[in-house]
Backbone bond lengths (Angstrom), bond angles and torsions (degrees), N, CA, C in turn:
res aa  C-N    CA-C-N  psi(-1)  N-CA   C-N-CA  omega(-1)  CA-C   N-CA-C  phi
1 M - - - 1.466 - - 1.511 109.93 -
2 N 1.278 116.83 133.67 1.453 120.46 -178.82 1.514 111.45 -78.99
3 V 1.386 114.07 160.48 1.438 117.18 176.61 1.506 113.99 -60.31
4 R 0.805 39.26 134.68 1.416 59.04 -177.36 1.616 107.90 -158.52
5 R 29.412 151.81 -152.12 1.240 119.41 170.69 1.413 107.59 -145.26
6 L 0.901 108.38 -71.99 1.411 103.97 179.31 1.518 107.99 -106.96
7 I 1.344 115.67 138.88 1.449 119.28 -176.12 1.514 109.45 -118.98
8 P 1.331 119.87 138.01 1.454 121.06 176.67 1.521 110.68 -53.84
9 A 1.340 115.40 142.28 1.468 119.31 -176.55 1.512 111.68 -59.24
10 A 1.326 116.68 -33.72 1.462 119.45 -178.28 1.504 112.46 -62.92
11 A 1.339 116.15 -21.83 1.469 119.33 -178.52 1.510 111.74 -105.04
12 A 1.311 117.92 10.85 1.465 120.41 -174.48 1.504 112.54 -60.38
13 T 1.335 116.17 -39.37 1.462 118.27 -179.10 1.513 111.16 -64.42
14 A 1.333 115.09 -45.98 1.463 118.79 -177.11 1.508 112.90 -70.55
15 L 1.336 116.34 -31.89 1.453 119.02 -171.86 1.516 113.35 -110.83
16 G 1.326 117.61 10.52 1.457 120.13 -178.02 1.508 112.34 -68.06
17 L 1.303 116.05 158.45 1.457 120.73 178.12 1.515 108.98 -64.58
18 G 1.298 114.49 142.06 1.460 119.82 179.23 1.509 112.65 77.28
19 A 1.337 117.72 15.92 1.466 120.14 -177.21 1.502 112.32 -60.58
20 L 1.311 116.90 -23.82 1.460 119.17 -177.27 1.516 112.86 -75.51
21 T 1.345 117.15 0.46 1.457 117.41 173.76 1.517 109.32 -62.92
22 A 1.336 116.52 -21.01 1.458 120.39 176.57 1.515 111.80 -82.00
23 C 1.314 116.15 -8.02 1.452 120.81 -179.21 1.510 109.97 -82.16
24 S 1.313 116.38 130.63 1.454 120.97 -172.45 1.508 112.63 -93.84
25 S 1.297 116.06 165.18 1.459 122.32 173.87 1.520 108.13 -98.85
26 D 1.320 115.92 -172.16 1.464 118.07 -176.09 1.518 112.41 -73.99
27 S 1.335 117.79 -2.41 1.452 119.63 178.07 1.523 111.13 -84.38
28 A 1.340 117.03 -9.39 1.456 120.83 -176.94 1.524 110.91 -88.63
29 A 1.318 114.17 164.79 1.461 119.92 -179.18 1.509 110.29 -89.32
30 T 1.292 116.06 151.33 1.456 120.82 172.71 1.515 108.04 -138.56
31 G 1.329 116.24 153.59 1.448 120.00 -178.28 1.509 113.33 78.66
32 N 1.326 117.40 -3.07 1.457 121.15 -178.61 1.516 111.43 -118.24
33 T 1.315 117.97 19.03 1.451 121.11 -179.56 1.516 109.80 -114.60
34 D 1.341 114.76 169.05 1.463 118.78 177.78 1.519 110.82 -94.20
35 K 1.338 115.18 15.40 1.462 120.77 178.28 1.526 110.57 -105.90
36 F 1.317 115.21 178.82 1.459 122.21 176.25 1.528 106.91 -82.74
37 D 1.321 116.64 105.51 1.466 121.60 -173.39 1.524 110.82 -84.32
38 V 1.343 115.23 118.84 1.460 121.25 -177.99 1.522 109.52 -120.93
39 V 1.324 116.56 126.89 1.461 121.26 171.97 1.516 107.24 -100.87
40 A 1.330 116.13 121.72 1.461 121.94 -179.11 1.514 109.35 -109.99
41 S 1.311 116.05 147.60 1.457 119.83 -172.35 1.519 113.57 -74.24
42 F 1.331 118.01 -41.70 1.464 120.66 -179.55 1.525 108.23 -159.87
43 Y 1.337 117.59 179.25 1.456 121.66 -166.43 1.528 116.22 -49.63
44 P 1.341 120.95 -53.29 1.465 118.50 -177.32 1.525 113.94 -58.63
45 M 1.318 117.83 -31.90 1.459 121.05 176.55 1.531 110.80 -76.16
46 A 1.321 117.13 -40.68 1.460 121.05 177.96 1.523 111.07 -63.48
47 F 1.329 116.42 -38.69 1.463 120.85 179.21 1.529 110.27 -62.51
48 L 1.319 116.80 -45.56 1.464 120.13 177.35 1.525 110.93 -59.98
49 A 1.320 116.73 -46.16 1.464 120.80 -178.01 1.522 111.21 -60.82
50 Q 1.329 116.84 -42.64 1.455 120.80 -179.05 1.527 111.86 -69.03
51 Q 1.335 115.83 -43.40 1.456 119.98 -179.76 1.530 111.62 -63.16
52 I 1.327 116.67 -43.35 1.461 121.42 -177.77 1.525 111.22 -80.04
53 G 1.320 116.45 -40.27 1.464 120.20 -178.65 1.508 113.39 -72.30
54 G 1.342 116.81 -33.12 1.452 120.43 179.14 1.518 112.53 55.35
55 D 1.326 115.89 -137.31 1.467 121.01 -176.84 1.519 113.16 -70.30
56 H 1.320 117.08 -14.54 1.465 119.45 -176.41 1.529 112.97 -87.21
57 A 1.330 117.79 -12.76 1.461 120.33 -173.51 1.522 112.32 -109.40
58 N 1.316 114.46 142.17 1.462 122.57 169.32 1.519 105.74 -109.46
59 V 1.359 115.63 107.16 1.457 120.59 -172.00 1.517 110.95 -105.20
60 I 1.316 115.00 130.08 1.459 121.82 177.64 1.522 108.49 -120.29
61 S 1.330 116.60 130.29 1.460 120.85 176.99 1.514 109.92 -99.74
62 L 1.322 116.14 131.37 1.455 120.38 179.08 1.525 112.20 -73.79
63 T 1.335 116.67 -21.76 1.463 121.22 -178.66 1.521 109.83 -103.15
64 E 1.320 116.22 119.93 1.462 120.84 -178.70 1.522 111.30 -69.04
65 P 1.332 118.72 153.42 1.466 121.32 174.70 1.529 110.33 -56.79
66 G 1.329 116.15 131.42 1.456 119.92 -179.99 1.509 114.52 89.36
67 Q 1.328 117.87 -10.27 1.460 121.28 179.85 1.530 109.18 -86.72
68 E 1.339 115.87 133.60 1.454 119.99 177.92 1.532 108.18 -70.04
69 P 1.329 118.98 115.67 1.469 120.23 -170.12 1.511 115.31 -64.06
70 H 1.355 118.39 -31.92 1.457 120.26 -178.75 1.525 111.76 -62.58
71 D 1.331 116.46 -26.77 1.457 120.98 -175.32 1.517 113.31 -91.37
72 L 1.317 118.36 4.90 1.460 122.15 -173.06 1.525 112.58 -62.09
73 E 1.307 114.94 131.15 1.457 122.47 168.77 1.528 107.11 -121.26
74 L 1.323 118.11 134.58 1.451 121.34 -174.00 1.520 112.44 -87.87
75 S 1.325 114.98 140.02 1.458 121.01 175.13 1.522 109.28 -82.67
76 T 1.313 116.21 166.72 1.469 121.19 176.51 1.522 110.11 -60.00
77 K 1.332 115.96 -37.82 1.470 120.80 179.15 1.518 111.27 -64.19
78 Q 1.334 116.78 -40.25 1.462 119.82 179.43 1.524 111.85 -67.74
79 R 1.306 116.58 -36.24 1.465 119.85 176.92 1.523 110.14 -65.17
80 A 1.338 116.41 -37.10 1.464 120.73 176.89 1.530 110.64 -65.66
81 Q 1.321 116.47 -38.59 1.460 120.17 177.82 1.526 111.20 -61.34
82 L 1.315 115.80 -39.72 1.455 119.61 176.88 1.526 111.21 -61.21
83 E 1.297 115.80 -43.91 1.465 120.80 -178.93 1.524 111.59 -61.86
84 E 1.333 116.62 -33.68 1.463 121.03 -174.04 1.526 113.30 -91.25
85 A 1.325 117.99 -10.18 1.460 121.34 -174.92 1.522 112.17 -75.07
86 D 1.328 114.50 160.84 1.465 120.47 174.77 1.526 111.19 -83.01
87 A 1.335 116.00 -26.54 1.460 119.91 -178.78 1.522 110.29 -154.71
88 A 1.319 115.47 150.42 1.462 121.80 173.87 1.525 107.24 -120.28
89 L 1.328 115.69 130.47 1.463 121.00 178.21 1.519 108.13 -119.70
90 F 1.339 116.62 118.98 1.455 120.77 -174.73 1.518 109.75 -147.31
91 L 1.326 115.86 171.87 1.462 121.94 179.39 1.514 107.33 -123.91
92 K 1.318 115.70 98.04 1.449 120.14 -175.89 1.521 110.96 -61.03
93 G 1.325 115.16 133.97 1.447 120.72 179.77 1.507 113.30 106.54
94 L 1.336 117.63 -9.43 1.458 120.37 -178.95 1.517 111.95 -102.08
95 Q 1.338 116.47 -40.75 1.460 121.61 -176.83 1.530 109.32 -128.95
96 P 1.317 117.83 93.91 1.460 121.26 -176.62 1.523 113.67 -54.60
97 A 1.334 117.68 -36.23 1.460 120.44 -179.00 1.525 111.38 -64.10
98 V 1.321 116.11 -37.43 1.463 120.62 178.40 1.530 110.16 -71.47
99 D 1.325 116.19 -43.76 1.463 119.81 178.77 1.526 110.69 -54.99
100 E 1.309 115.88 -46.18 1.469 120.90 -178.94 1.517 111.34 -64.61
101 A 1.343 116.40 -45.25 1.458 120.30 -177.49 1.522 112.04 -64.45
102 V 1.331 116.35 -42.37 1.466 119.88 179.79 1.527 110.57 -64.07
103 S 1.317 116.22 -40.27 1.467 119.89 -179.21 1.519 112.29 -64.72
104 Q 1.322 116.63 -24.20 1.466 121.25 -177.38 1.528 113.70 -92.97
105 T 1.341 117.74 -4.05 1.458 120.63 -178.98 1.520 111.13 -94.37
106 D 1.319 115.49 163.27 1.458 121.76 177.02 1.520 111.47 -99.80
107 I 1.318 116.78 13.90 1.458 121.29 -179.34 1.524 109.80 -55.39
108 K 1.331 116.85 135.12 1.462 121.61 -171.78 1.527 112.63 -71.68
109 T 1.323 116.38 -42.82 1.463 120.32 -175.18 1.523 110.42 -108.06
110 K 1.322 115.92 104.71 1.467 121.96 177.36 1.522 107.61 -111.56
111 I 1.332 116.03 116.83 1.459 120.68 -175.81 1.523 109.20 -111.87
112 D 1.311 116.00 106.61 1.463 121.58 178.21 1.521 108.38 -95.24
113 A 1.339 116.12 109.07 1.462 120.77 -177.33 1.521 112.10 -60.17
114 A 1.320 117.25 -26.25 1.465 120.74 -179.08 1.523 111.92 -65.52
115 T 1.330 117.27 -19.88 1.461 120.80 179.21 1.527 111.99 -90.19
116 L 1.319 117.18 -4.91 1.459 121.47 -174.63 1.525 113.07 -98.72
117 T 1.330 115.79 -3.47 1.456 122.20 175.45 1.519 107.37 -150.83
118 H 1.309 117.15 178.92 1.463 120.41 -178.85 1.518 110.30 -98.88
119 L 1.329 117.14 119.23 1.457 121.86 175.28 1.517 109.18 -85.72
120 E 1.326 115.82 140.38 1.455 120.56 -174.49 1.527 111.49 -119.06
121 D 1.305 114.36 163.86 1.457 121.89 175.83 1.517 108.18 -98.45
122 H 1.330 115.29 110.87 1.458 118.95 -179.97 1.526 112.36 -100.21
123 G 1.304 116.44 16.25 1.466 120.52 176.03 1.511 111.03 59.27
124 T 1.322 117.23 -121.57 1.459 120.44 -179.46 1.505 112.17 -68.85
125 G 1.345 117.08 -4.47 1.458 119.63 175.10 1.502 112.76 -73.88
126 G 1.363 117.06 -9.82 1.448 120.12 177.25 1.502 111.37 -84.52
127 H 1.334 116.45 -178.67 1.453 120.39 179.94 1.520 111.76 -72.19
128 S 1.299 115.74 150.41 1.458 120.54 166.51 1.516 107.51 -89.98
129 H 1.307 117.39 130.46 1.458 120.51 -176.20 1.525 112.21 -111.83
130 E 1.299 116.67 20.76 1.456 120.13 179.67 1.521 109.88 -57.77
131 G 1.315 116.50 117.90 1.459 120.86 178.76 1.509 113.74 81.44
132 E 1.342 118.32 2.91 1.452 120.53 -177.43 1.516 110.22 -100.01
133 E 1.328 116.06 137.40 1.449 121.09 179.48 1.520 109.68 -106.35
134 G 1.317 116.19 153.18 1.445 121.14 170.74 1.518 115.25 78.48
135 H 1.310 119.44 14.76 1.452 118.92 178.09 1.519 109.63 -75.24
136 S 1.318 115.67 161.38 1.447 120.65 -169.08 1.520 112.92 -82.72
137 E 1.322 114.30 162.13 1.457 121.02 176.82 1.523 110.12 -63.31
138 E 1.352 116.64 -37.95 1.454 120.25 -179.90 1.521 111.20 -60.20
139 E 1.338 116.67 -45.92 1.454 119.32 -178.76 1.524 110.97 -70.71
140 E 1.327 116.89 -34.51 1.457 119.83 177.56 1.524 110.51 -59.17
141 H 1.329 116.60 -36.90 1.444 121.30 -176.98 1.521 112.01 -93.67
142 G 1.330 117.81 13.97 1.439 121.20 170.38 1.510 116.41 89.27
143 R 1.335 119.45 4.07 1.458 121.01 179.36 1.522 108.77 -77.27
144 D 1.319 115.39 114.28 1.454 121.77 -177.21 1.533 109.26 -79.26
145 P 1.334 119.40 120.15 1.464 120.43 -176.91 1.524 115.26 -85.62
146 H 1.339 119.07 -4.27 1.467 121.06 -169.02 1.540 113.59 -81.14
147 V 1.326 116.40 49.50 1.464 122.03 -174.02 1.523 113.68 -69.89
148 W 1.311 118.47 -23.52 1.466 120.75 -177.22 1.534 112.54 -67.43
149 L 1.323 117.10 -16.78 1.460 120.08 179.47 1.524 112.34 -81.28
150 D 1.315 117.30 -3.96 1.465 123.98 171.24 1.533 106.57 -107.02
151 P 1.339 118.94 107.78 1.468 120.48 -177.24 1.519 113.79 -55.98
152 V 1.328 118.04 -30.47 1.461 120.60 -179.59 1.525 110.32 -69.27
153 K 1.311 116.72 -46.38 1.462 119.87 178.66 1.540 111.18 -68.77
154 Y 1.320 116.06 -36.51 1.464 120.23 177.06 1.533 110.05 -62.04
155 A 1.337 116.73 -37.87 1.461 121.05 177.24 1.528 111.13 -66.10
156 E 1.334 116.55 -37.30 1.468 119.70 176.34 1.525 110.36 -61.80
157 I 1.317 115.65 -43.23 1.465 120.31 177.90 1.525 110.17 -63.41
158 A 1.330 117.40 -43.69 1.459 121.64 179.58 1.521 111.11 -57.14
159 Q 1.325 116.77 -42.23 1.464 120.04 179.34 1.530 111.09 -63.28
160 G 1.324 116.74 -40.32 1.463 120.26 177.62 1.508 112.43 -67.05
161 V 1.326 117.15 -40.07 1.464 121.39 177.93 1.525 109.95 -64.27
162 G 1.333 116.31 -42.38 1.461 120.20 178.86 1.520 111.94 -58.35
163 K 1.320 116.44 -44.96 1.468 120.37 179.01 1.524 111.36 -63.82
164 A 1.327 116.01 -38.80 1.470 120.00 178.99 1.529 110.69 -65.45
165 F 1.331 117.31 -40.76 1.467 121.10 177.51 1.526 110.45 -63.96
166 E 1.336 116.98 -42.33 1.468 121.18 179.41 1.532 111.03 -59.37
167 K 1.312 115.67 -41.34 1.466 120.22 -178.81 1.529 111.61 -72.00
168 A 1.326 116.02 -40.28 1.462 120.51 -176.80 1.522 112.86 -75.41
169 D 1.330 117.48 -30.26 1.461 122.05 -177.60 1.530 109.01 -133.50
170 P 1.331 117.04 70.18 1.473 121.57 -172.31 1.523 114.54 -61.64
171 D 1.330 118.20 -23.42 1.468 120.56 179.36 1.530 112.02 -61.32
172 H 1.331 115.99 -26.35 1.468 120.03 -177.92 1.532 111.62 -117.85
173 A 1.323 115.98 21.87 1.464 120.54 -175.45 1.525 112.57 -58.72
174 A 1.337 116.96 -39.81 1.463 120.13 -177.85 1.529 111.24 -61.44
175 D 1.334 116.20 -39.87 1.468 119.96 179.54 1.521 111.15 -70.34
176 Y 1.328 116.81 -39.92 1.466 119.41 177.99 1.524 110.34 -61.80
177 K 1.312 116.26 -41.28 1.462 120.83 179.55 1.526 110.67 -63.47
178 K 1.324 116.72 -44.26 1.468 121.41 179.80 1.522 110.89 -64.06
179 N 1.329 116.34 -44.33 1.467 120.16 179.75 1.522 111.90 -64.70
180 T 1.322 115.89 -39.31 1.463 120.06 178.54 1.517 111.03 -63.22
181 E 1.322 116.42 -45.05 1.466 120.49 179.67 1.530 111.05 -60.88
182 A 1.338 116.86 -40.21 1.462 120.72 179.45 1.526 110.89 -66.50
183 L 1.339 116.32 -40.88 1.459 120.72 179.56 1.524 110.89 -65.67
184 V 1.317 116.83 -44.37 1.467 120.60 179.19 1.526 110.56 -62.45
185 T 1.326 117.31 -39.20 1.469 120.80 176.85 1.523 110.52 -60.08
186 K 1.307 116.00 -41.68 1.466 119.36 -179.47 1.529 111.20 -70.01
187 L 1.324 117.23 -37.82 1.462 120.78 176.62 1.526 110.94 -65.80
188 N 1.324 117.34 -36.64 1.456 120.29 175.92 1.531 110.54 -63.53
189 G 1.333 116.28 -36.79 1.460 120.41 176.39 1.510 111.72 -65.31
190 L 1.332 116.09 -39.40 1.461 120.52 177.57 1.520 110.77 -64.51
191 N 1.309 115.72 -41.53 1.463 119.95 177.07 1.523 110.55 -58.85
192 S 1.328 117.36 -43.10 1.467 121.01 178.30 1.523 111.16 -62.85
193 D 1.344 116.15 -38.44 1.468 119.88 177.60 1.522 110.81 -59.62
194 F 1.322 115.96 -45.32 1.469 120.15 -179.45 1.524 110.63 -67.67
195 E 1.322 117.53 -43.78 1.463 120.01 179.77 1.525 110.92 -57.81
196 N 1.328 115.80 -48.74 1.467 120.33 -177.57 1.525 111.51 -71.27
197 G 1.330 115.99 -37.75 1.450 120.08 -175.59 1.509 114.53 -73.02
198 L 1.335 116.87 -25.48 1.462 120.54 -176.52 1.528 112.68 -112.15
199 K 1.328 116.22 11.16 1.465 120.53 -176.33 1.527 112.03 -69.85
200 D 1.326 115.97 -38.08 1.465 120.24 -173.86 1.525 109.33 -125.84
201 T 1.321 116.62 93.00 1.463 122.10 -178.72 1.526 110.22 -129.66
202 K 1.315 116.06 157.20 1.460 120.79 -179.71 1.518 111.81 -69.68
203 T 1.318 117.19 -33.03 1.462 121.53 178.26 1.516 109.06 -133.38
204 K 1.303 116.74 156.69 1.463 121.98 176.75 1.524 111.12 -113.55
205 V 1.330 116.63 8.04 1.466 121.65 -176.79 1.525 110.38 -108.68
206 F 1.336 116.76 137.84 1.464 120.35 172.85 1.518 109.74 -135.54
207 F 1.320 115.20 146.79 1.468 122.42 179.39 1.524 109.63 -101.66
208 T 1.332 115.68 138.36 1.463 120.38 176.62 1.517 109.54 -147.13
209 N 1.336 115.99 151.09 1.464 117.89 179.22 1.518 111.68 -87.79
210 H 1.310 118.88 -7.66 1.461 122.38 179.93 1.517 107.40 -126.62
211 A 1.302 116.82 116.67 1.470 121.12 -173.93 1.519 111.47 -79.65
212 A 1.336 115.65 61.00 1.454 120.68 -176.20 1.516 113.27 -101.23
213 F 1.336 117.41 -3.54 1.459 119.74 -167.58 1.522 114.06 -109.37
214 G 1.335 116.91 27.77 1.451 121.11 -179.32 1.516 112.83 -63.33
215 Y 1.334 117.54 -43.29 1.467 120.49 179.82 1.524 111.06 -67.65
216 L 1.326 116.49 -42.39 1.463 120.68 178.46 1.521 110.16 -61.39
217 A 1.335 115.63 -46.10 1.463 120.03 -179.52 1.528 110.71 -61.44
218 E 1.318 116.58 -45.71 1.463 120.45 -179.14 1.525 111.69 -63.66
219 R 1.323 117.32 -40.82 1.463 121.94 -178.20 1.527 111.83 -61.80
220 Y 1.348 115.81 -38.34 1.468 119.06 -171.40 1.527 113.69 -112.69
221 G 1.331 115.65 19.34 1.450 120.41 173.56 1.514 114.29 68.61
222 L 1.322 117.30 34.80 1.450 122.45 -179.95 1.529 110.41 -108.47
223 T 1.321 115.59 168.74 1.459 121.41 175.05 1.523 109.00 -121.87
224 Q 1.308 116.09 120.49 1.459 122.35 176.76 1.521 109.26 -90.69
225 E 1.313 116.38 127.09 1.459 121.19 175.69 1.524 107.64 -117.61
226 A 1.331 115.74 104.93 1.459 120.22 -178.07 1.514 111.15 -92.59
227 I 1.332 115.16 150.52 1.462 120.42 175.14 1.528 105.90 -81.79
228 S 1.310 116.30 66.81 1.462 121.54 -170.77 1.521 111.89 -73.68
229 G 1.347 114.04 153.53 1.453 120.60 177.98 1.515 114.14 79.07
230 L 1.341 117.09 8.80 1.462 120.65 -179.37 1.522 110.22 -119.07
231 D 1.320 115.71 136.84 1.451 121.03 173.82 1.527 108.68 -70.70
232 P 1.347 119.36 143.08 1.451 120.86 -179.26 1.526 113.62 -58.22
233 E 1.313 116.72 -25.46 1.461 119.88 -178.17 1.522 112.48 -88.91
234 S 1.317 118.37 -9.55 1.461 120.69 -177.78 1.515 110.96 -96.93
235 E 1.328 115.85 164.25 1.453 120.70 178.75 1.526 109.61 -97.14
236 P 1.330 117.65 145.64 1.467 119.83 178.95 1.520 110.96 -65.58
237 S 1.318 116.27 149.42 1.461 121.04 179.14 1.521 109.98 -67.65
238 A 1.315 115.39 159.47 1.466 120.24 178.39 1.523 110.70 -60.51
239 A 1.327 117.09 -37.65 1.464 121.30 179.91 1.525 111.02 -64.98
240 R 1.336 115.36 -41.96 1.466 119.52 179.93 1.530 110.53 -66.74
241 V 1.326 116.58 -39.99 1.466 120.67 178.04 1.527 110.00 -60.74
242 R 1.344 116.38 -45.14 1.459 119.99 179.25 1.526 111.15 -61.82
243 E 1.327 115.74 -41.80 1.464 120.49 179.43 1.528 111.08 -60.97
244 L 1.328 115.97 -45.86 1.455 119.53 -178.97 1.529 112.33 -73.27
245 Q 1.328 116.40 -31.51 1.467 119.89 174.30 1.533 110.10 -59.96
246 Q 1.321 114.93 -45.38 1.462 120.00 179.82 1.524 111.25 -63.32
247 E 1.335 115.73 -42.67 1.464 119.37 179.99 1.529 110.62 -67.53
248 A 1.324 116.71 -38.95 1.465 120.37 178.60 1.520 110.83 -59.10
249 K 1.332 116.05 -43.72 1.468 120.33 179.15 1.528 111.31 -67.60
250 A 1.323 116.01 -42.91 1.463 120.40 -177.23 1.525 112.23 -67.57
251 D 1.335 116.46 -36.80 1.468 120.59 -174.01 1.523 113.73 -106.29
252 G 1.326 117.84 2.95 1.456 120.48 178.11 1.513 114.26 70.90
253 V 1.335 116.35 29.66 1.470 120.37 178.28 1.523 109.41 -73.98
254 T 1.326 116.71 133.28 1.468 120.93 -178.28 1.515 113.44 -113.41
255 T 1.338 117.17 -17.18 1.464 120.76 -165.48 1.518 111.99 -138.57
256 V 1.324 115.79 141.42 1.463 121.94 170.09 1.525 106.89 -107.89
257 F 1.318 116.72 123.66 1.459 120.79 -178.86 1.525 111.82 -91.43
258 Y 1.310 114.71 141.73 1.463 121.01 169.89 1.526 107.71 -126.80
259 E 1.333 117.77 -179.44 1.455 120.14 -173.60 1.512 112.03 -129.56
260 T 1.327 116.00 -174.32 1.459 120.26 -171.46 1.534 114.41 -95.60
261 L 1.322 118.74 -27.05 1.464 119.98 -172.92 1.519 114.70 -97.03
262 V 1.333 118.16 -7.34 1.462 120.94 174.14 1.524 108.62 -130.51
263 S 1.306 115.32 163.97 1.459 120.51 -176.60 1.522 112.24 -59.83
264 G 1.351 115.96 141.59 1.458 121.21 175.96 1.516 113.03 -96.16
265 K 1.341 116.18 11.85 1.459 120.24 -174.68 1.530 112.34 -59.68
266 T 1.321 116.85 -45.51 1.460 120.50 -178.24 1.516 111.09 -60.97
267 A 1.321 116.86 -48.80 1.459 121.30 -179.18 1.529 111.02 -61.91
268 K 1.320 116.44 -41.33 1.464 119.87 -177.96 1.529 111.04 -69.51
269 T 1.331 116.40 -36.20 1.461 119.81 177.22 1.526 110.28 -64.88
270 L 1.331 115.55 -46.62 1.461 119.73 178.37 1.522 110.95 -59.80
271 A 1.324 116.64 -45.22 1.463 120.77 -178.52 1.525 111.36 -61.26
272 R 1.314 115.51 -41.70 1.469 119.64 178.85 1.522 110.87 -63.44
273 D 1.322 116.31 -48.25 1.460 120.43 -177.11 1.526 112.46 -69.60
274 A 1.325 117.52 -29.08 1.465 121.38 -178.28 1.531 111.94 -99.90
275 N 1.328 115.91 5.35 1.467 121.66 179.17 1.533 111.70 57.62
276 L 1.344 115.60 46.95 1.459 122.22 178.49 1.527 110.07 -116.47
277 K 1.293 116.21 164.33 1.468 121.68 176.07 1.526 109.46 -84.85
278 T 1.327 116.81 167.78 1.457 121.37 172.70 1.524 109.62 -125.05
279 D 1.318 115.80 153.96 1.464 121.88 175.47 1.519 107.81 -159.85
280 V 1.333 116.11 169.98 1.464 121.98 -179.35 1.521 110.25 -95.74
281 L 1.334 115.91 130.75 1.455 122.98 168.10 1.523 105.01 -123.82
282 D 1.310 116.21 108.87 1.461 122.08 -168.20 1.524 111.32 -87.95
283 P 1.338 118.50 119.95 1.462 120.90 177.46 1.520 113.25 -75.72
284 L 1.345 116.86 -0.36 1.458 122.39 172.54 1.526 113.70 57.66
285 E 1.301 114.80 39.93 1.462 118.74 175.06 1.523 110.53 -84.67
286 G 1.329 116.46 -8.75 1.457 122.16 177.28 1.512 109.66 -174.49
287 I 1.338 116.58 155.54 1.458 122.46 176.78 1.518 108.62 -104.50
288 T 1.335 116.50 129.66 1.463 121.51 178.20 1.523 108.76 -132.18
289 D 1.326 115.78 -179.79 1.468 120.34 177.01 1.522 111.47 -63.84
290 Q 1.345 116.22 -21.62 1.461 120.55 179.98 1.534 112.47 -86.96
291 S 1.315 116.99 -7.44 1.464 119.99 -178.80 1.518 110.63 -68.67
292 R 1.315 115.94 145.21 1.462 120.97 179.04 1.523 110.19 -87.98
293 G 1.320 115.53 61.70 1.457 121.75 -178.87 1.504 110.60 146.43
294 D 1.329 115.44 166.33 1.456 121.23 -175.90 1.518 113.60 -100.45
295 D 1.322 117.69 -9.55 1.456 119.07 179.68 1.527 109.94 -152.63
296 Y 1.313 115.20 179.58 1.459 122.05 -176.57 1.523 112.74 -52.34
297 F 1.328 116.43 -48.57 1.458 119.41 -174.86 1.525 112.43 -67.27
298 Q 1.315 117.46 -41.34 1.459 120.00 178.88 1.529 111.42 -63.52
299 V 1.315 116.45 -42.60 1.466 119.47 -179.05 1.522 110.76 -69.46
300 M 1.319 117.96 -38.94 1.462 119.88 178.05 1.533 110.99 -64.41
301 E 1.316 117.80 -38.52 1.468 120.15 176.52 1.531 110.02 -65.14
302 A 1.342 116.82 -36.56 1.466 120.31 176.19 1.523 110.47 -65.92
303 N 1.334 116.82 -38.63 1.470 120.53 175.70 1.522 110.88 -61.37
304 L 1.330 116.56 -42.85 1.462 120.82 179.09 1.528 110.75 -61.29
305 K 1.315 116.23 -43.37 1.460 120.60 179.08 1.523 110.59 -61.48
306 A 1.339 116.47 -43.79 1.464 120.87 -179.91 1.522 111.04 -63.65
307 L 1.327 117.57 -42.49 1.462 120.98 179.16 1.520 111.19 -66.05
308 R 1.317 117.38 -41.51 1.464 120.20 179.00 1.516 111.40 -60.94
309 T 1.333 116.13 -42.34 1.465 120.42 179.27 1.512 111.25 -64.72
310 A 1.340 115.61 -48.66 1.461 120.82 -175.86 1.526 112.21 -67.13
311 M 1.332 116.94 -33.07 1.456 120.39 -173.45 1.525 112.68 -98.38
312 G 1.324 116.23 6.37 1.463 119.89 175.54 1.496 114.51 67.49
313 A 1.352 116.38 47.99 1.462 120.29 179.75 1.516 110.61 -65.79
314 K 1.317 116.24 143.14 1.466 122.18 -178.54 1.526 110.81 -99.04
């Protein structure tokens, strides 16, 4: 792959930490349960489905933990699961294989998260697709799909998913509505944490090898500088290192961020050559044993802590 707070007690079960332990992999059955069967494309969508669906939903993620979601290819079994599900929740433009499979199914409820908020063009903040095949039309035209990293946009998506669940499974609409409201409240709290935590920093610039943080940067007045056009396994050119060295000095950048699902070699090479530190900034495309937390909220709080440290928050 190229380079690219407090919850009401009534919702504790649905919104508790580790709730995705109820989320199944592709080895599980779908369409054969007495619950609302939801097939989700990858972790951020599965997390929403589980949080909103709570005890009423049987959620299956098409992307295994630790699997890079952009590279996903669906098995025959996974395509069958889609056909048998009550709903599919996906983010068009991120996983072409999923987009194609969903379009070919007769599943009644298809929820495209990209239609529930506004996707923007972040220019170089998008992925570099040099040498990559099968990327989506949305990404080709600059539409950045990484909306879940902005708690405000993620909350907008959650509200749309909640309404879709209410319509598709009206017997449990009241619970879906309650769970959605609790989730949105918690996302609003996370947004406040980021606003307050990043309001007063020595620098507003951060370096990353994966340009996934355009929405986060825009929301909180930051500038994302990605090591764009470089494969994660390759080393940055001498010219690029010099350019970033100069920017690091000019803007007080101390750290190059890398992530958990792709190699950190590029970021570490740049950091060594530019005499900078390294740290993890997780784009939350999946939860693994290396993740700094067990769910979306824990990892996002870890991201906030890492950004505050790197950017000299006061």
